[in-house]
Chimera marker file (.cmm) of the C-alpha trace (Angstrom):
<marker_set name="trace">
<marker id="1" x="71.168" y="151.852" z="-56.456" r="1" g="1" b="0" radius="0.5"/>
<marker id="2" x="67.490" y="151.477" z="-55.566" r="1" g="1" b="0" radius="0.5"/>
<marker id="3" x="67.003" y="147.928" z="-54.670" r="1" g="1" b="0" radius="0.5"/>
<marker id="4" x="63.370" y="147.804" z="-55.347" r="1" g="1" b="0" radius="0.5"/>
<marker id="5" x="63.779" y="148.763" z="-58.925" r="1" g="1" b="0" radius="0.5"/>
<marker id="6" x="66.637" y="146.423" z="-59.534" r="1" g="1" b="0" radius="0.5"/>
<marker id="7" x="64.756" y="143.719" z="-57.925" r="1" g="1" b="0" radius="0.5"/>
<marker id="8" x="61.812" y="144.395" z="-60.113" r="1" g="1" b="0" radius="0.5"/>
<marker id="9" x="63.926" y="144.514" z="-63.257" r="1" g="1" b="0" radius="0.5"/>
<marker id="10" x="65.204" y="140.927" z="-62.324" r="1" g="1" b="0" radius="0.5"/>
<marker id="11" x="61.682" y="139.759" z="-61.578" r="1" g="1" b="0" radius="0.5"/>
<marker id="12" x="60.619" y="140.733" z="-64.920" r="1" g="1" b="0" radius="0.5"/>
<marker id="13" x="63.845" y="139.836" z="-66.546" r="1" g="1" b="0" radius="0.5"/>
<marker id="14" x="63.860" y="143.176" z="-68.426" r="1" g="1" b="0" radius="0.5"/>
<marker id="15" x="66.303" y="145.953" z="-68.950" r="1" g="1" b="0" radius="0.5"/>
<marker id="16" x="65.810" y="149.287" z="-67.330" r="1" g="1" b="0" radius="0.5"/>
<marker id="17" x="64.451" y="150.944" z="-70.399" r="1" g="1" b="0" radius="0.5"/>
<marker id="18" x="61.721" y="148.291" z="-70.701" r="1" g="1" b="0" radius="0.5"/>
<marker id="19" x="60.784" y="148.585" z="-67.072" r="1" g="1" b="0" radius="0.5"/>
<marker id="20" x="60.330" y="152.330" z="-67.409" r="1" g="1" b="0" radius="0.5"/>
<marker id="21" x="58.016" y="151.777" z="-70.248" r="1" g="1" b="0" radius="0.5"/>
<marker id="22" x="56.126" y="149.183" z="-68.295" r="1" g="1" b="0" radius="0.5"/>
<marker id="23" x="55.716" y="151.670" z="-65.391" r="1" g="1" b="0" radius="0.5"/>
<marker id="24" x="54.919" y="154.281" z="-67.913" r="1" g="1" b="0" radius="0.5"/>
<marker id="25" x="57.572" y="156.788" z="-67.211" r="1" g="1" b="0" radius="0.5"/>
<marker id="26" x="60.275" y="158.706" z="-68.799" r="1" g="1" b="0" radius="0.5"/>
<marker id="27" x="63.824" y="157.001" z="-68.770" r="1" g="1" b="0" radius="0.5"/>
<marker id="28" x="65.342" y="159.998" z="-67.133" r="1" g="1" b="0" radius="0.5"/>
<marker id="29" x="62.803" y="159.820" z="-64.289" r="1" g="1" b="0" radius="0.5"/>
<marker id="30" x="63.370" y="156.234" z="-63.913" r="1" g="1" b="0" radius="0.5"/>
<marker id="31" x="67.132" y="156.411" z="-63.991" r="1" g="1" b="0" radius="0.5"/>
<marker id="32" x="66.942" y="159.189" z="-61.309" r="1" g="1" b="0" radius="0.5"/>
<marker id="33" x="65.048" y="156.780" z="-59.031" r="1" g="1" b="0" radius="0.5"/>
<marker id="34" x="67.175" y="153.882" z="-59.849" r="1" g="1" b="0" radius="0.5"/>
<marker id="35" x="70.459" y="155.657" z="-59.094" r="1" g="1" b="0" radius="0.5"/>
<marker id="36" x="68.821" y="157.190" z="-56.044" r="1" g="1" b="0" radius="0.5"/>
<marker id="37" x="69.225" y="160.717" z="-57.118" r="1" g="1" b="0" radius="0.5"/>
<marker id="38" x="65.565" y="161.090" z="-56.428" r="1" g="1" b="0" radius="0.5"/>
<marker id="39" x="63.473" y="159.475" z="-53.708" r="1" g="1" b="0" radius="0.5"/>
<marker id="40" x="60.962" y="156.706" z="-54.968" r="1" g="1" b="0" radius="0.5"/>
<marker id="41" x="57.521" y="158.213" z="-54.700" r="1" g="1" b="0" radius="0.5"/>
<marker id="42" x="55.047" y="156.003" z="-52.561" r="1" g="1" b="0" radius="0.5"/>
<marker id="43" x="52.685" y="155.611" z="-55.589" r="1" g="1" b="0" radius="0.5"/>
<marker id="44" x="55.385" y="154.058" z="-57.770" r="1" g="1" b="0" radius="0.5"/>
<marker id="45" x="56.592" y="151.663" z="-54.901" r="1" g="1" b="0" radius="0.5"/>
<marker id="46" x="52.980" y="150.619" z="-54.354" r="1" g="1" b="0" radius="0.5"/>
<marker id="47" x="52.507" y="150.116" z="-58.268" r="1" g="1" b="0" radius="0.5"/>
<marker id="48" x="55.624" y="147.967" z="-58.382" r="1" g="1" b="0" radius="0.5"/>
<marker id="49" x="54.407" y="145.739" z="-55.395" r="1" g="1" b="0" radius="0.5"/>
<marker id="50" x="50.959" y="145.370" z="-56.948" r="1" g="1" b="0" radius="0.5"/>
<marker id="51" x="52.334" y="144.295" z="-60.326" r="1" g="1" b="0" radius="0.5"/>
<marker id="52" x="54.786" y="141.730" z="-58.356" r="1" g="1" b="0" radius="0.5"/>
<marker id="53" x="51.678" y="140.060" z="-56.646" r="1" g="1" b="0" radius="0.5"/>
<marker id="54" x="49.814" y="139.376" z="-59.885" r="1" g="1" b="0" radius="0.5"/>
<marker id="55" x="49.700" y="135.972" z="-61.177" r="1" g="1" b="0" radius="0.5"/>
<marker id="56" x="52.374" y="135.101" z="-63.838" r="1" g="1" b="0" radius="0.5"/>
<marker id="57" x="50.034" y="135.071" z="-66.796" r="1" g="1" b="0" radius="0.5"/>
<marker id="58" x="48.401" y="138.499" z="-65.838" r="1" g="1" b="0" radius="0.5"/>
<marker id="59" x="51.741" y="140.164" z="-65.246" r="1" g="1" b="0" radius="0.5"/>
<marker id="60" x="53.193" y="138.767" z="-68.696" r="1" g="1" b="0" radius="0.5"/>
<marker id="61" x="49.984" y="140.245" z="-70.522" r="1" g="1" b="0" radius="0.5"/>
<marker id="62" x="50.412" y="143.589" z="-69.100" r="1" g="1" b="0" radius="0.5"/>
<marker id="63" x="54.215" y="143.676" z="-69.729" r="1" g="1" b="0" radius="0.5"/>
<marker id="64" x="53.483" y="142.703" z="-73.334" r="1" g="1" b="0" radius="0.5"/>
<marker id="65" x="50.830" y="145.106" z="-73.790" r="1" g="1" b="0" radius="0.5"/>
<marker id="66" x="52.789" y="148.035" z="-72.471" r="1" g="1" b="0" radius="0.5"/>
<marker id="67" x="56.018" y="147.057" z="-74.369" r="1" g="1" b="0" radius="0.5"/>
<marker id="68" x="54.064" y="146.764" z="-77.749" r="1" g="1" b="0" radius="0.5"/>
<marker id="69" x="51.433" y="149.532" z="-77.225" r="1" g="1" b="0" radius="0.5"/>
<marker id="70" x="53.487" y="151.809" z="-75.154" r="1" g="1" b="0" radius="0.5"/>
<marker id="71" x="50.706" y="152.946" z="-72.889" r="1" g="1" b="0" radius="0.5"/>
<marker id="72" x="48.432" y="150.899" z="-70.862" r="1" g="1" b="0" radius="0.5"/>
<link id1="1" id2="2" r="1" g="1" b="0" radius="0.2"/>
<link id1="2" id2="3" r="1" g="1" b="0" radius="0.2"/>
<link id1="3" id2="4" r="1" g="1" b="0" radius="0.2"/>
<link id1="4" id2="5" r="1" g="1" b="0" radius="0.2"/>
<link id1="5" id2="6" r="1" g="1" b="0" radius="0.2"/>
<link id1="6" id2="7" r="1" g="1" b="0" radius="0.2"/>
<link id1="7" id2="8" r="1" g="1" b="0" radius="0.2"/>
<link id1="8" id2="9" r="1" g="1" b="0" radius="0.2"/>
<link id1="9" id2="10" r="1" g="1" b="0" radius="0.2"/>
<link id1="10" id2="11" r="1" g="1" b="0" radius="0.2"/>
<link id1="11" id2="12" r="1" g="1" b="0" radius="0.2"/>
<link id1="12" id2="13" r="1" g="1" b="0" radius="0.2"/>
<link id1="13" id2="14" r="1" g="1" b="0" radius="0.2"/>
<link id1="14" id2="15" r="1" g="1" b="0" radius="0.2"/>
<link id1="15" id2="16" r="1" g="1" b="0" radius="0.2"/>
<link id1="16" id2="17" r="1" g="1" b="0" radius="0.2"/>
<link id1="17" id2="18" r="1" g="1" b="0" radius="0.2"/>
<link id1="18" id2="19" r="1" g="1" b="0" radius="0.2"/>
<link id1="19" id2="20" r="1" g="1" b="0" radius="0.2"/>
<link id1="20" id2="21" r="1" g="1" b="0" radius="0.2"/>
<link id1="21" id2="22" r="1" g="1" b="0" radius="0.2"/>
<link id1="22" id2="23" r="1" g="1" b="0" radius="0.2"/>
<link id1="23" id2="24" r="1" g="1" b="0" radius="0.2"/>
<link id1="24" id2="25" r="1" g="1" b="0" radius="0.2"/>
<link id1="25" id2="26" r="1" g="1" b="0" radius="0.2"/>
<link id1="26" id2="27" r="1" g="1" b="0" radius="0.2"/>
<link id1="27" id2="28" r="1" g="1" b="0" radius="0.2"/>
<link id1="28" id2="29" r="1" g="1" b="0" radius="0.2"/>
<link id1="29" id2="30" r="1" g="1" b="0" radius="0.2"/>
<link id1="30" id2="31" r="1" g="1" b="0" radius="0.2"/>
<link id1="31" id2="32" r="1" g="1" b="0" radius="0.2"/>
<link id1="32" id2="33" r="1" g="1" b="0" radius="0.2"/>
<link id1="33" id2="34" r="1" g="1" b="0" radius="0.2"/>
<link id1="34" id2="35" r="1" g="1" b="0" radius="0.2"/>
<link id1="35" id2="36" r="1" g="1" b="0" radius="0.2"/>
<link id1="36" id2="37" r="1" g="1" b="0" radius="0.2"/>
<link id1="37" id2="38" r="1" g="1" b="0" radius="0.2"/>
<link id1="38" id2="39" r="1" g="1" b="0" radius="0.2"/>
<link id1="39" id2="40" r="1" g="1" b="0" radius="0.2"/>
<link id1="40" id2="41" r="1" g="1" b="0" radius="0.2"/>
<link id1="41" id2="42" r="1" g="1" b="0" radius="0.2"/>
<link id1="42" id2="43" r="1" g="1" b="0" radius="0.2"/>
<link id1="43" id2="44" r="1" g="1" b="0" radius="0.2"/>
<link id1="44" id2="45" r="1" g="1" b="0" radius="0.2"/>
<link id1="45" id2="46" r="1" g="1" b="0" radius="0.2"/>
<link id1="46" id2="47" r="1" g="1" b="0" radius="0.2"/>
<link id1="47" id2="48" r="1" g="1" b="0" radius="0.2"/>
<link id1="48" id2="49" r="1" g="1" b="0" radius="0.2"/>
<link id1="49" id2="50" r="1" g="1" b="0" radius="0.2"/>
<link id1="50" id2="51" r="1" g="1" b="0" radius="0.2"/>
<link id1="51" id2="52" r="1" g="1" b="0" radius="0.2"/>
<link id1="52" id2="53" r="1" g="1" b="0" radius="0.2"/>
<link id1="53" id2="54" r="1" g="1" b="0" radius="0.2"/>
<link id1="54" id2="55" r="1" g="1" b="0" radius="0.2"/>
<link id1="55" id2="56" r="1" g="1" b="0" radius="0.2"/>
<link id1="56" id2="57" r="1" g="1" b="0" radius="0.2"/>
<link id1="57" id2="58" r="1" g="1" b="0" radius="0.2"/>
<link id1="58" id2="59" r="1" g="1" b="0" radius="0.2"/>
<link id1="59" id2="60" r="1" g="1" b="0" radius="0.2"/>
<link id1="60" id2="61" r="1" g="1" b="0" radius="0.2"/>
<link id1="61" id2="62" r="1" g="1" b="0" radius="0.2"/>
<link id1="62" id2="63" r="1" g="1" b="0" radius="0.2"/>
<link id1="63" id2="64" r="1" g="1" b="0" radius="0.2"/>
<link id1="64" id2="65" r="1" g="1" b="0" radius="0.2"/>
<link id1="65" id2="66" r="1" g="1" b="0" radius="0.2"/>
<link id1="66" id2="67" r="1" g="1" b="0" radius="0.2"/>
<link id1="67" id2="68" r="1" g="1" b="0" radius="0.2"/>
<link id1="68" id2="69" r="1" g="1" b="0" radius="0.2"/>
<link id1="69" id2="70" r="1" g="1" b="0" radius="0.2"/>
<link id1="70" id2="71" r="1" g="1" b="0" radius="0.2"/>
<link id1="71" id2="72" r="1" g="1" b="0" radius="0.2"/>
</marker_set>
């Protein structure tokens, strides 16, 4: 398992399916990264780091928008 993705799921208290929607990627790609079939690209790890550093209210707003509208 890719610990960064698992930790991000726990941080958001979201399922892998929801997290891939939040990150704007297909589930098949996300699952490959999560199970370490594919290396996690730098841009994706930087995106996750940036989201984790946001204030709770801002992060919650982004998560809500991406889960209800699909795309940012």
